[in-house]
C-alpha positions in Angstrom: 35.8 -206.2 29.8 33.1 -207.9 28.5 33.6 -210.5 25.8 31.0 -211.0 23.1 30.6 -214.3 24.3 29.8 -213.4 27.6 27.2 -210.6 26.4 25.5 -213.8 23.8 25.3 -215.8 27.3 23.9 -213.1 29.0 20.9 -212.5 26.6 20.3 -215.8 26.1 19.8 -216.1 30.2 17.2 -213.3 29.7 15.4 -214.9 27.4 15.2 -217.9 29.7 13.6 -215.6 32.4 11.6 -213.3 30.2 8.3 -215.5 30.7 9.0 -215.5 34.5 9.1 -211.5 34.2 6.0 -211.5 32.2 3.5 -210.5 34.7 5.6 -207.9 35.6 6.0 -206.4 32.4 2.2 -206.5 31.8 2.0 -204.8 34.7 4.4 -201.9 33.9 3.0 -201.7 30.3 -0.4 -201.0 31.4 1.1 -198.2 33.7 2.9 -196.9 30.6 -0.5 -196.8 28.3 -2.2 -195.0 31.3 0.3 -192.4 31.5 0.4 -191.7 27.8 -3.2 -191.6 27.7 -3.5 -189.1 30.6 -1.0 -187.0 28.7 -3.1 -187.3 25.2 -6.4 -186.6 26.6 -4.6 -183.6 28.9 -5.1 -184.7 32.3 -1.4 -184.4 32.6 -0.4 -181.4 31.2 2.1 -180.8 28.7 4.6 -177.4 27.9 3.8 -176.3 24.4 7.0 -174.1 23.4 7.1 -171.1 20.8 9.8 -173.6 18.9 9.0 -175.9 16.9 9.9 -179.0 18.8 11.6 -182.3 17.4 12.2 -185.7 19.0 14.2 -188.2 18.1 13.8 -191.3 20.2 13.4 -194.7 20.6 11.2 -197.6 21.9 13.9 -200.0 23.0 17.0 -200.0 25.9 20.2 -199.8 24.0 21.9 -197.9 21.2 19.5 -197.5 18.3 22.0 -194.4 16.6 20.1 -191.8 17.8 22.8 -188.8 18.7 24.6 -189.6 14.7 20.6 -189.2 13.3 20.4 -186.0 15.6 23.4 -184.9 14.1 22.0 -185.6 10.2 18.5 -184.0 11.1 20.3 -180.7 12.7 22.3 -180.2 10.0 19.8 -180.5 7.6 17.5 -177.8 9.3 20.1 -175.6 9.6 20.9 -175.6 5.9 17.6 -175.9 4.6 16.4 -172.8 2.8 12.6 -173.8 3.7 12.9 -171.4 7.0 11.0 -168.0 8.1 14.3 -166.3 8.5 14.6 -164.6 5.0 16.1 -167.5 3.2 19.1 -168.0 5.5 18.4 -171.6 7.1 16.9 -172.4 10.1 18.3 -171.9 13.7 18.2 -175.0 15.5 19.1 -175.7 18.9 19.7 -179.6 20.2 18.8 -181.0 24.3 20.1 -183.9 25.5 19.6 -185.6 29.1 23.4 -185.7 29.7 23.1 -189.3 30.8 25.6 -190.1 33.3 27.2 -186.7 32.7 28.0 -184.3 35.1 25.2 -182.0 34.1 22.3 -184.6 34.1 20.5 -183.3 36.8 20.9 -179.2 36.3 20.3 -177.2 33.1 23.7 -176.2 31.3 24.9 -175.1 28.1 27.8 -176.7 26.8 28.0 -174.7 23.4 26.3 -172.0 21.7 26.3 -170.5 18.0 30.0 -170.0 18.0 31.8 -172.9 19.9 31.6 -175.8 22.6 32.6 -174.8 26.0 35.3 -176.5 28.0 32.8 -177.6 30.2 31.5 -179.8 27.4 33.8 -182.9 28.0 32.0 -183.3 31.6 28.4 -183.5 30.0 28.6 -187.0 28.8 30.2 -188.7 26.0 27.2 -188.1 23.5 26.4 -184.4 24.2 30.1 -184.0 23.8 29.9 -185.5 20.3 26.9 -183.4 19.3 28.6 -180.2 20.5 31.9 -181.1 18.8 30.0 -182.4 15.4 27.6 -179.3 15.8 29.1 -176.1 15.1 27.1 -173.0 15.1 24.4 -175.1 16.9 23.4 -174.1 20.7 23.6 -177.8 22.8 22.0 -177.8 26.1 22.2 -180.7 28.4 19.7 -181.7 31.7 17.1 -184.4 32.1 14.1 -181.4 33.2 13.6 -180.9 29.3 11.2 -178.1 30.1 13.6 -175.8 31.9 16.1 -176.7 29.2 13.5 -175.3 26.4 12.4 -172.3 28.2 16.4 -171.6 28.5 17.2 -171.8 24.8 13.8 -169.9 24.1 15.1 -167.0 26.2 18.5 -167.1 25.1 18.4 -168.1 21.4 14.9 -167.9 19.8 15.6 -170.8 17.5 13.0 -171.8 14.9 13.7 -175.7 15.9 14.9 -177.7 18.7 15.8 -181.4 18.7 15.3 -183.4 21.6 17.9 -186.2 21.6 16.3 -189.2 23.4 12.9 -188.2 24.2 10.1 -190.3 22.7 9.0 -191.4 26.3 9.3 -187.7 27.5 5.9 -186.5 27.4 6.0 -183.3 29.7 6.8 -181.4 26.2 4.2 -181.4 23.3 6.4 -182.5 20.2 5.6 -181.5 16.8 7.6 -184.0 15.0 8.6 -187.8 16.3 11.1 -189.9 14.9 11.4 -193.5 16.1 14.7 -195.3 15.4 15.1 -198.6 15.3 18.3 -200.8 14.9 18.0 -203.1 11.9 19.7 -205.8 13.4 17.6 -206.4 15.8 14.5 -204.1 16.2 12.6 -205.0 19.5 14.1 -207.8 20.9 11.8 -210.5 22.2 8.9 -208.0 22.2 8.5 -207.7 25.6 8.1 -204.7 27.9 11.0 -204.3 30.5 11.7 -206.0 32.6 10.4 -209.2 30.2 12.3 -207.5 27.4 13.8 -204.7 25.6 11.0 -202.7 24.8 10.4 -199.1 27.1 7.0 -199.2 25.9 4.4 -201.6 24.3 4.6 -201.8 20.6 1.1 -200.1 20.2 2.5 -196.7 20.8 4.3 -196.7 17.2 1.0 -195.3 16.1 2.3 -192.1 17.8 5.3 -191.3 15.8 5.3 -189.4 12.6 8.5 -190.9 11.2 9.8 -194.7 11.8 13.8 -194.7 10.7 15.7 -198.1 10.5 19.1 -197.5 11.3 22.7 -199.6 10.4 20.8 -201.5 7.6 22.6 -203.8 5.5 21.8 -204.1 1.4 19.7 -207.2 2.1 17.5 -205.6 4.7 14.0 -206.3 4.7 11.2 -203.9 6.6 9.4 -206.4 9.0 5.6 -206.5 8.2 4.3 -206.0 11.6 5.7 -202.5 11.7 3.7 -201.7 8.2 0.5 -201.6 9.3 1.1 -198.7 11.3 1.3 -196.7 8.1 4.0 -194.3 8.7 6.6 -193.2 6.5 9.4 -195.8 6.8 12.9 -194.8 5.9 16.7 -196.8 6.3 19.8 -195.3 6.8 23.4 -197.1 7.3 26.7 -195.9 8.4 30.2 -195.0 6.5 33.3 -194.5 7.6 34.6 -191.1 6.5 38.0 -191.4 7.5 40.0 -192.2 10.7 41.1 -189.3 13.1 44.6 -189.9 15.0 43.9 -189.6 19.1 47.4 -188.0 19.4 48.2 -185.4 16.5 44.5 -185.4 15.2 45.8 -185.9 11.6 43.1 -187.9 9.0 44.0 -191.5 7.4 41.7 -193.0 4.7 40.3 -196.3 5.0 43.3 -197.9 2.8 46.1 -196.8 5.5 44.7 -199.6 7.7 44.4 -202.3 5.3 46.7 -205.3 5.8 47.7 -204.0 9.4 47.3 -206.0 12.6 44.4 -203.9 14.5 42.3 -204.0 17.5 38.7 -202.5 18.2 37.5 -201.1 21.4 34.1 -200.0 22.0 31.7 -199.1 24.7 28.3 -198.5 22.6 24.8 -199.6 22.7 25.3 -201.9 19.5 29.2 -203.2 18.9 27.9 -205.0 15.9 27.2 -202.1 14.1 30.8 -200.7 14.7 32.2 -204.4 13.4 30.1 -204.0 10.6 31.1 -200.9 9.5 35.1 -201.7 9.7 34.5 -204.9 8.0 32.4 -202.9 5.4 35.6 -201.0 4.9 37.4 -203.6 4.2 39.7 -203.5 7.4 40.6 -206.9 9.3 40.8 -207.0 12.7 42.1 -209.7 15.4 39.8 -208.8 18.5 37.4 -206.5 19.5 37.2 -205.6 23.1 33.3 -205.0 24.3 32.4 -202.8 26.9 28.9 -201.6 28.1 26.9 -198.7 26.5 28.2 -195.4 28.2 30.9 -197.0 30.3 33.6 -195.0 32.2 36.6 -196.2 30.7 39.8 -196.3 33.0 43.1 -196.4 31.7 44.9 -198.3 34.0 42.3 -201.1 34.4 40.6 -201.0 31.2 42.8 -199.4 28.3 46.4 -200.1 29.7 46.0 -204.1 29.5 45.1 -204.3 26.3 48.0 -201.7 24.8 50.2 -204.4 27.0 48.5 -207.3 24.8 48.7 -205.4 21.9 52.2 -204.6 22.2 53.2 -208.3 23.0 51.3 -209.2 20.0 52.8 -206.8 17.9 49.3 -204.9 16.9 49.8 -202.1 14.9 46.7 -199.8 15.5 43.8 -200.0 17.8 40.5 -198.4 16.5 37.9 -197.1 18.2 34.7 -195.1 18.2 34.2 -191.0 18.1 32.1 -191.6 21.4 34.4 -193.5 22.8 37.1 -191.4 21.9 35.3 -188.6 24.3 35.8 -190.6 27.3 39.4 -191.4 26.2 40.8 -188.6 25.0 42.9 -187.2 28.1 44.5 -190.7 28.4 48.5 -190.9 27.2 47.9 -193.6 23.9 51.3 -193.4 23.2 52.7 -197.1 22.8 50.0 -198.2 19.8 48.8 -195.9 17.3 45.1 -194.9 18.3 42.7 -193.9 15.8 38.9 -193.2 16.2 36.4 -193.8 13.1 34.6 -190.8 12.0 31.2 -192.1 10.9 28.8 -190.2 9.0 25.1 -191.6 8.4 22.9 -191.4 5.7 19.6 -192.2 4.0 19.6 -195.0 1.9 18.6 -195.8 -1.0 20.0 -192.0 -1.8 17.2 -191.2 -4.2 14.8 -191.4 -0.8 16.8 -189.1 0.6 15.2 -185.9 -1.2 11.5 -187.9 -0.3 13.0 -187.5 3.3 13.6 -184.3 3.3 10.3 -182.9 1.8 8.5 -184.8 4.1 10.2 -183.3 6.8 9.4 -179.8 5.5 5.3 -180.6 4.9 5.5 -181.7 8.5 7.1 -178.6 10.2 4.7 -176.3 8.2 1.6 -177.5 10.1 
């Protein structure tokens, strides 16, 4: 397991070596600019779907809350009355790469308009989370997005297809691009990989339609450098709806966990956001066991030692994220109460929610 101190020291070392890697980053940046330019002017061909394609992506390596935002967006589109389907709401489907899942190198439908399939649990933590949280919305996985979209077109003919993690996927033409940033650390040191965290240079921000800062605090201030792109900018925050017991599926509200001895476990791109959500709920914890994003938990090597430590220290409860629950749900977690946090993501301040929805409808009408 990785401690917070290890992670901080690791990123400090990366900062010290960034300038040594800068020549490689500049070369990589040039290649990426040429690639995007070739798609823009038509040298490289793009698949133009009959459905409206909505991309939810990011500019940095690591977690920016794409999947929770995709859930928010999919639910809104499905419930919206601004549709071509007789005022009954939109037909929506979601495509995910299925990173590190069993079906990443194929095209696999893991849920349909009725329910999630049994195979969904093998598709990866994020696709499984999408399938479980989006009843009535088909979810497909596979890194070949063109094939995935063609499959969805043929089987469901949806009004909209949302591509989770696809800002850099240019082989498909996007009708709407959301570019997400983590409010706590939007672009790292500002360098492209391998000298920094950026997947592409900052200049590509001009190609998106909406900018969204996730995990915002009350004192968050939009950075000046991003305002020059003159894109609609929105902010979101996470809130804990309730906690769900691993063994019983019973829910408990936040008050149940106050004044209890608690451990946290997470394997997400931004563990600090989980901590902040717990703290903002008024819940104290004694330790946070942090693992890398998309970590494949092993019961004997990873989880059981934490449980033993918790029993020894008389811990009441272990809390984790819904995403991590997807990877641990078959573990024999009986010695200590295990709960996962059911998070909601919402546009803040609340009065901007209507503006957000109106702008989406306006863009998609073109």
